[in-house]
N, C-alpha and C positions, 0 to 999 in steps of 0.2 A: 731357250728365250733370247731373241736377238735385240739389242739395242742400236736402234737406227737414229743418228743424232744429225742436226742441221750445221751447215758451215757456209756463210756467206762470203769469206776472206780466208786466205790462206793461214792467217794467225787464228781464225776461229777454228779452223779444221786441226789444226796442230793441237789446240785446246782441247778439243774433243777426242782425240785420240789419247792425249795423255790423263784424260779424265775417264777414261774406259769405254769408249764406244765401240761397239763390234763392226758398225757400218756409219760412214759419214755420207750425208748425200748433198749434192752441191748443183749448181747450174752454171751455165755459160752466160758471157757478160752480154745478152741481147734478149730479144723478146721470144725465145723458144722456152723460156722457164718464167714461173708464176711469181717470181721474185726479182722482177726487172727494174731495179732502182740504181741510182748513180753509186758508183762506188761499192757495189756488191758484185760477188759471183766471179768466175774464173775466166783467164784467157786459157787457150789450148796448151800453152806450154806450162802455165801454173798447173793446170790439171794433170798434165803429164807427171810434173814432179811430185804432185800430191798423191795420184794413183801408186806410183813406185815406193813411195815412202810409207802409205798406208799398207800395201800388199807385203812390203818387206817386214810388216809388224804382224803379219796375219789377220789383218783387217781387210774390209772392203770398201769401194767407192761405189757409190750409184749417182747417176746423172739424170736430174728432172729435165724430161724435155716434154714437158705437160701442158703446153698451152695448145691452143687450135691454130692450125696454119690459115694465113689468110688465102683466100681465093686467088689463083694466078700469081702466088708468091711463095712458093714451097720452099725455095732454094735454102733460106737459112735454117730451117726445120732439117732438111736433107742433109745439109753439111754438118750439123750439130750432130745427127745420129752417125754420119760417116766419121766425124772427129772421135766420138765415143767409142766406136769400134776401133778405130786405128790406136787409140790410147790403150785400150785394153781393159775399160771399165769393167766391174762385176756386174753392174745391169744398168738399164735405163728404163725411167718410169714414165709412162706415156698415157695419153688418153683420147687422143685422135684415133679413128680407126684407119683412116688414109695412111696416117704415119706409121701405125703397127703393121699395115700390109707392106708398107716401103720397107721396114726394118725387117721383117719377116722374109721377104725376098731377098734383099741385098746383103743381110747380115744374119743368115739363119741361127749362129752359134752364139750370138750376143743374146744375153739373157733378157727377157720383157718383164717387167711390172706394170700393172694396171694402176693408173693414178687414181687417186680420190676424185680428180676432177672429172673422171668417167661416170661418176654417180652410181656406181655399180652395187646394189646392197640386196640382191636376190639371187638364188641358184640359178636361175634360167640366164640372167645375163651374165654371171662370172663365168658359167660354163660354156656361153656362147664365146667368149673371149679367150677360153682355154683352146677350144676346139677350132677357132679360125685363126689364131695367131700363137697358139702354144705359150699363153701368158702362164708364168709360174707362180705369180702371187698377185693378190689384190690388196690394195690400200682400201680400206673400208671408209665410209662415211661418218661421222661423229653423229648419226642420228640412232643408233642401235642399242639395245641394252644387251647385258653380258650374256644373257639367256638366248636372245636372238641371234647373238655372235656364235654361240655354243651350235644352235640349230642349223645354221647356215655352213657354218665348217663342216658339218657332218654330211652336207649335200654336194660339196663342192670338191673338185680334185686339184686344188691349187693352194699354196699357203696363204694365210690370211695376216695381215699386218694392221694394226690399229693406231689411233693417236692416243698418246698417254698424257703429254702436257703440251700447253702453250694455248695460242689463239683459239677464240671461239668464232664463229660465223653464222649470221641469222640466215643467211641464205643457203638454198641447196647446193652442195658442192657441184662446181663447174656451171653454175648457172646463175652468176651475179650480174645484176644489171644497174645496180646503183651507182656505182663509179661512173660506168659509161655514161649514164644519165646525166651526169654533171660534168665530166670532164672529157668525155668522149674517147678515153682510154678504158678499154675492157680488162679486167684480170685474167679474164679466160681466152684472149687473144693477143693483147699487148703485154700481158704479164705483170701489170701493175695495179694494184688498188690504192686509190687515192694518191695519184702521182706527184712526187714532191715539187715539180714544176706547177702545179695547182694550190699548193699549201700556202696559207698566209696566216700570220698571228698580229695582231693588233692590240697594242694597250688602250684602253678607253676608262679613263678615270682609274678606279680601282679595281677594273675587271681587266682579264686578259682574254680577248676574242679570237677563237679559232676559225679559219676559213677554209672552204673547199671551193676552188673557183669563186662566183659570186655569191655562194651560199655560207652563211653563218651556221657552223657546227656546233658550237658550244661557246659558253662564257663562264670563266672561272673567276671567283672571287680571290682576294688575296689569301695565299696559304693553301689553295687547293691545288694539287698537282694537275699539271694539263697533259692530257693525253693527245695523241696523233688524231687529226679530224680525219676519220672516215664517217661516212653518211650513216652507215648501220649502227655507229655508237654514238650518234650525236644526242644533244640534249634539245628537245624543242617544246614549243607551247601546244597543248592539247586542248582538250575541253576544259581543264582547270585553270587557275591562276598562276600556277607554278610551273616552271618548266622541268620535263621528266625525259628519260629515257624511254622512247617510244617503239624503237625496234629492238635494242639489247643493250644492256648494261655493261660496262666495261668488266668483264670476268674471264679469267684464265682456266682453262682446263686442267685438272690434276686428279689424275685416276691412281694415286699410289696406293690408297687403302682399298683399291679393288684388285691388286695385284694378283692374289693367290687365286680368286675368281677368274681372271683373263687369262692366267697359266693352265689353269684346270680345263678351260674352255677349248683348248688346242689353239690360241693365239702363237703363231710363229714369232711375231716380231712386235715390239713397241717402238712407237715414233714419238719423237720430240720435235715439235714445231718451233720455227724462229730462225730460218736464214738471214733474215734481217736485222738480227740481234749481235750485240757484240760477244767478244771472247769470255768476258766474266761471266755474262749469262749461260752461254754454253757450258762453261767449266762448272759452274754451280749447280746447273740442273743435271747433267749428265753423269756428274760424279754421285749427286744424291740418288738418282735412279738405278746407277751402277751397284751401288752399297744394297738398296732395297730389292733388287732382283736377286743378288746373291744371296741375301740374307733369307728371302722366301724360299729360294731353290734348297737351301740347307735345312730347311723347316725351322727357320727362327722368326721371332716376331720381327715387323717391320722397325727399322732404326728410325730416331728423329730425324726430321727433315726441317730445314729453315728455308723454304721457296716461298713464303708467303710477301717477302719484301720486293720479290721480282715478279710477283703476278699481277696483271692489268687490273687496275682499280683497288690494289691490294686484297682481292679476294678470287677464290677459286671455287671450282665446282666439278663434280663428276659427271655432270651432264646427264645426258639420256642413258648413259652406261648403268646407272644406279637405279633406274625406274622399274616399276613392276611390270613383269611381261604379260602382256595381253593373252 
């Protein structure tokens, strides 16, 4: 079972490796990856150093080039692929068919993984990407039960990677329109959900107001922790008198209790979400999952973990993984 961990900065990458990551996935400092925030991601030289460091330790580096190129402006995405190949990373994570085709033709030996942004969740879709682009692994959307994951693995010819911890999203993977509706910036093309340039906080009396563009996303009374203003996790007035979370309540995914079932299902890798998080978050989550995976593989009980303090909204869920299979 491979533990695939996030890093948005060189210091977070170092923390992930020290905490026991088998793989660290990163992105370049531009719109070619889905975490295109100021202060995050890697320059080519930083990635070259990080790759050498990880590989010297017997670990791997994956590069997310997982946004969709703009029509008539393929250069940044092609450059990212060429750089990743030149640096010698272990795999690239992609969603766009045209970009997969470019990589297959120009860099046939560069290992290709199918990003969750492609929303491939059935055998026909996954096997198409394998046949057309020799994809070696698929990152599955967070909408499948463990039983469905197992049945899918039985019918595909590639490795399966699933999310284990981190953010949840109400939208179908790779199909988000909410952020671009307000800001004009698409997570799937510009690589940024709720860009910081459109985020604002205002103190109004005893409440802290969070805004995205011209829209009020939430109002926090004194003593309530304020979250980052994304439209899908906003608190709005509906039919009742009190505001509520109409799309999705702030909650983090945590499948640690299901590790034995996921391992037995044939899952090749567990993915931790959070390239926008700091090195303390990375260190705590990665070390907790490292201990848990190792314990399960030894046939031991799951160790206690203290991840509640860093989950969104101080709550976690196993999401669709735990639901009864139809």
